[in-house]
C-alpha positions as CSV (number, residue, x, y, z in Angstrom):
1,M,-7.4,-17.6,2.5
2,T,-4.5,-18.7,4.8
3,E,-3.7,-17.0,8.1
4,A,-0.3,-17.4,9.7
5,A,0.4,-17.1,13.4
6,F,-2.7,-15.9,15.3
7,P,-6.0,-14.2,14.3
8,G,-5.5,-10.4,14.2
9,V,-7.0,-8.0,16.7
10,G,-10.0,-6.0,15.7
11,R,-10.2,-2.4,14.7
12,H,-8.8,-0.1,17.4
13,D,-10.8,2.7,19.0
14,N,-8.5,4.0,21.6
15,I,-5.1,3.5,23.1
16,G,-6.5,2.1,26.3
17,A,-8.0,-0.9,24.5
18,M,-4.7,-1.7,22.7
19,E,-2.2,-4.4,23.7
20,P,0.8,-3.2,25.6
21,L,4.2,-3.5,24.0
22,S,6.4,-6.2,25.4
23,P,10.0,-5.5,26.5
24,E,11.3,-7.1,23.3
25,E,9.0,-4.9,21.2
26,I,10.0,-1.8,23.1
27,A,13.7,-2.6,22.3
28,R,12.8,-3.5,18.7
29,Y,10.9,-0.2,18.0
30,H,13.0,2.0,20.3
31,R,14.0,4.4,17.5
32,H,10.2,5.0,16.7
33,I,9.4,5.4,20.4
34,L,12.1,8.1,20.7
35,L,10.2,10.2,18.1
36,P,7.7,12.6,19.8
37,E,5.5,12.3,16.7
38,I,5.2,8.5,17.2
39,G,6.2,7.6,20.8
40,G,4.8,4.6,22.6
41,A,1.2,5.6,21.7
42,G,1.9,5.6,18.0
43,Q,3.7,2.3,18.2
44,Q,0.7,0.8,19.9
45,K,-1.4,2.1,17.0
46,L,0.9,0.3,14.6
47,K,0.7,-2.9,16.6
48,A,-3.1,-2.7,16.6
49,A,-3.3,-1.8,12.8
50,R,-4.6,-4.3,10.2
51,V,-3.3,-3.4,6.7
52,L,-4.2,-5.2,3.5
53,V,-1.6,-5.0,0.7
54,I,-2.6,-5.8,-2.9
55,G,0.4,-7.4,-4.7
56,A,3.6,-8.9,-3.3
57,G,5.6,-7.7,-6.3
58,G,7.7,-4.7,-7.1
59,L,5.7,-2.2,-5.0
60,G,4.3,-4.7,-2.5
61,A,7.8,-6.0,-1.6
62,P,9.1,-2.8,0.1
63,V,5.7,-1.9,1.5
64,L,5.4,-5.3,3.2
65,Q,9.0,-5.2,4.5
66,Y,8.9,-1.7,5.9
67,L,5.4,-2.1,7.5
68,A,6.5,-5.4,9.1
69,A,9.7,-3.8,10.3
70,A,7.7,-0.9,11.7
71,G,5.5,-3.2,13.8
72,V,2.2,-3.2,12.0
73,G,0.4,-6.0,13.9
74,T,-1.5,-7.6,11.1
75,L,-0.6,-7.7,7.4
76,G,-2.8,-9.1,4.7
77,I,-1.4,-10.0,1.3
78,V,-3.4,-10.5,-1.9
79,D,-1.6,-12.1,-4.8
80,D,-2.2,-15.2,-6.9
81,D,1.2,-15.2,-8.7
82,R,4.3,-17.3,-8.2
83,V,7.9,-16.1,-8.0
84,S,9.9,-16.2,-11.2
85,L,13.5,-15.5,-11.9
86,S,12.7,-12.2,-13.7
87,N,10.9,-10.9,-10.6
88,L,14.1,-10.9,-8.5
89,Q,15.6,-7.7,-10.1
90,R,13.0,-5.6,-8.2
91,Q,10.8,-7.8,-6.0
92,V,13.3,-7.9,-3.1
93,I,11.1,-9.7,-0.6
94,H,11.7,-12.9,-2.7
95,D,15.0,-14.7,-3.4
96,S,16.5,-17.4,-5.6
97,G,15.4,-20.1,-3.2
98,T,11.7,-19.2,-3.5
99,I,11.4,-19.3,-7.3
100,G,8.3,-21.2,-8.2
101,E,6.6,-20.6,-4.8
102,L,3.5,-18.6,-4.3
103,K,4.4,-15.0,-3.7
104,T,2.2,-14.8,-0.7
105,E,4.0,-17.8,0.8
106,S,7.5,-16.5,0.0
107,A,6.6,-13.0,1.4
108,A,5.1,-14.5,4.5
109,F,8.3,-16.5,5.3
110,A,10.5,-13.3,4.7
111,I,8.3,-11.3,7.0
112,A,8.4,-14.0,9.7
113,R,12.2,-13.9,9.6
114,L,12.1,-10.1,9.8
115,N,9.6,-9.7,12.6
116,P,7.9,-12.6,14.4
117,H,5.4,-10.3,16.1
118,V,3.5,-9.7,12.8
119,R,0.4,-11.7,12.0
120,L,0.0,-12.7,8.3
121,I,-3.2,-13.3,6.4
122,R,-2.7,-14.6,2.9
123,F,-5.2,-14.4,0.0
124,E,-3.9,-16.6,-2.8
125,E,-6.2,-15.0,-5.4
126,R,-6.7,-11.7,-7.3
127,F,-8.3,-8.7,-5.8
128,S,-11.6,-8.2,-7.6
129,P,-14.9,-6.4,-7.1
130,E,-16.5,-9.8,-6.3
131,A,-14.0,-10.7,-3.6
132,A,-13.2,-7.2,-2.3
133,R,-15.7,-7.1,0.5
134,R,-14.6,-10.5,1.9
135,Q,-10.9,-9.7,1.5
136,L,-11.2,-6.2,3.2
137,S,-13.3,-7.4,6.1
138,G,-11.6,-6.4,9.4
139,F,-8.8,-4.3,7.8
140,D,-8.2,-0.6,8.6
141,L,-6.2,0.4,5.6
142,L,-5.7,-0.8,2.0
143,I,-2.5,-0.4,0.0
144,D,-2.7,-1.0,-3.8
145,G,0.6,-2.1,-5.4
146,S,-1.1,-3.7,-8.4
147,D,0.0,-3.2,-12.1
148,N,-3.3,-2.7,-13.9
149,F,-6.2,-0.2,-14.0
150,D,-9.0,-2.7,-13.4
151,T,-7.5,-3.6,-10.0
152,R,-6.9,0.1,-9.2
153,Y,-10.5,1.0,-9.8
154,A,-11.7,-2.0,-7.9
155,A,-9.5,-1.1,-4.9
156,A,-10.6,2.5,-4.9
157,D,-14.3,1.5,-5.0
158,A,-13.9,-1.1,-2.3
159,A,-11.9,1.2,0.0
160,E,-14.5,4.0,-0.4
161,E,-17.4,1.6,0.3
162,A,-15.5,0.2,3.4
163,R,-14.7,3.8,4.5
164,I,-11.0,3.1,4.9
165,P,-8.0,4.9,3.5
166,L,-6.3,3.8,0.3
167,V,-2.6,4.3,-0.6
168,S,-2.3,3.9,-4.3
169,G,1.1,3.8,-6.2
170,A,2.3,2.9,-9.6
171,V,5.5,2.9,-11.6
172,G,6.6,3.1,-15.2
173,R,10.1,2.6,-16.8
174,F,11.8,5.4,-14.9
175,D,9.0,7.2,-13.2
176,G,6.4,6.6,-10.5
177,S,3.5,8.2,-8.6
178,L,1.5,7.8,-5.5
179,T,-1.5,9.3,-3.7
180,V,-3.8,8.7,-0.7
181,L,-7.6,8.5,-1.0
182,K,-10.2,9.2,1.7
183,P,-13.2,10.2,-0.4
184,Y,-15.6,9.5,2.5
185,E,-14.2,12.5,4.4
186,T,-14.3,16.2,3.8
187,A,-11.5,18.6,3.4
188,E,-10.9,21.6,5.6
189,D,-13.0,23.8,3.3
190,G,-16.0,21.5,3.7
191,T,-15.7,20.0,0.2
192,S,-15.6,16.2,-0.2
193,N,-12.2,14.7,-0.7
194,P,-11.6,13.4,-4.3
195,R,-12.1,9.9,-5.6
196,Y,-9.7,7.9,-7.7
197,R,-12.0,8.6,-10.7
198,D,-11.6,12.3,-10.1
199,L,-7.9,11.9,-10.8
200,F,-8.3,9.3,-13.5
201,P,-11.8,9.4,-14.9
202,E,-11.3,6.4,-17.1
203,A,-8.7,3.8,-18.0
204,P,-6.4,4.6,-20.9
205,P,-7.1,2.7,-24.2
206,A,-5.8,-0.9,-24.2
207,G,-2.2,-1.0,-25.4
208,L,-1.4,2.6,-24.6
209,I,0.6,1.8,-21.5
210,P,3.0,-1.2,-22.0
211,S,3.6,-3.5,-19.1
212,C,7.0,-3.8,-17.5
213,A,7.5,-7.1,-19.2
214,E,7.1,-5.2,-22.5
215,A,8.8,-1.9,-21.8
216,G,11.2,-2.8,-18.9
217,I,11.6,-1.1,-15.6
218,I,14.5,-0.1,-13.4
219,G,14.3,-2.2,-10.3
220,A,15.3,0.4,-7.6
221,L,12.4,2.6,-8.7
222,T,9.9,0.2,-7.2
223,G,11.8,0.6,-3.9
224,V,11.5,4.4,-4.0
225,I,7.8,4.4,-4.6
226,G,7.0,1.4,-2.4
227,T,8.9,2.8,0.5
228,M,7.0,6.1,0.2
229,M,3.8,4.1,0.1
230,A,4.8,2.5,3.4
231,M,5.6,5.9,4.8
232,E,2.1,7.2,3.9
233,A,0.6,4.1,5.6
234,I,2.6,4.8,8.8
235,K,1.4,8.4,8.8
236,L,-2.2,7.3,8.4
237,V,-2.0,4.8,11.2
238,T,-0.3,7.0,13.7
239,G,-2.0,10.3,12.7
240,T,1.4,11.9,12.0
241,G,2.0,14.5,9.4
242,E,-0.1,15.3,6.3
243,P,-1.0,12.4,4.1
244,L,-1.1,12.8,0.3
245,V,-4.9,13.3,0.2
246,G,-5.8,15.3,-2.9
247,R,-2.2,15.3,-4.0
248,L,-0.5,13.1,-6.6
249,L,3.3,12.8,-6.0
250,L,5.3,12.3,-9.2
251,Y,8.9,11.0,-9.3
252,D,11.2,11.1,-12.3
253,A,14.2,8.9,-11.5
254,L,16.3,10.0,-14.5
255,S,16.3,13.7,-13.4
256,A,15.9,12.9,-9.6
257,R,12.9,15.2,-9.5
258,F,9.7,15.2,-7.4
259,D,6.6,17.1,-8.4
260,T,3.2,17.3,-6.7
261,V,-0.1,17.8,-8.5
262,R,-3.2,18.8,-6.5
263,Y,-6.6,17.5,-7.6
264,K,-10.1,17.9,-6.3
265,R,-13.5,16.3,-6.4
266,R,-14.9,16.8,-9.9
267,R,-18.3,18.3,-10.5
268,T,-18.4,18.4,-14.3
269,T,-17.6,16.1,-17.1
270,A,-14.0,15.0,-16.8
271,P,-11.4,15.9,-19.5
272,R,-9.5,13.3,-21.6
273,V,-6.7,11.1,-20.1
274,S,-3.9,13.4,-18.8
275,D,-0.2,13.0,-18.9
276,A,-0.4,12.4,-15.1
277,Q,-2.5,9.3,-15.8
278,R,0.1,8.0,-18.2
279,T,2.6,8.1,-15.4
280,L,0.6,5.4,-13.7
């Protein structure tokens, strides 16, 4: 683990305990502060937030960029990969000059140029069930931009155990999806919020879903889904709007169509893998 800048602040309990915004930060985030739904209090929550992002690739790139620009005080990055030329068609946080570098390092430099107020914690390793508790320690929110089901299930289990929200997104060739998970809380009707396995009971058979290296992917799609993941994170941190809890948002880029599928906590044996799962 490598930490850039200074150690991040702990979890925030109330606005009074938060660090005030400096004059430079007030100017930087002025368009946020003008919004009644965010305001100075919401911007302080963003500054106090500690968000861990799995993956500094196609989805992680816009997530990291927009959360850094928004003023999230501490960002953690989990990725053990290095930048390659084929990444640059969609992983826009990296550039030609960082080919061969660790993605965590390349992303950290880009974030430092974008917003020097953001603290960076780098984990140059994979997210796994064995490392999850250590990696998640001290973070308020987990964002999963990984590209495989093993990591998605591990992220969902770890976030539920830590009782922190999870924003989970995925992309295919021309389609993508995202949802928010808070299974440790109850819905308005008193029922428990759904888990990731309530949506996707089991991983699809090996080889059913080809990787982007095998099937290809349109680069801008990762920007669409990654930016929406960042928006869900900002909503969760500031308490603004209605996060996608119990709702799976589907995007078809070829038809420019969005659909939303509602799902609940399962109480019976789950059915077979659905078409919605194949979207992921």
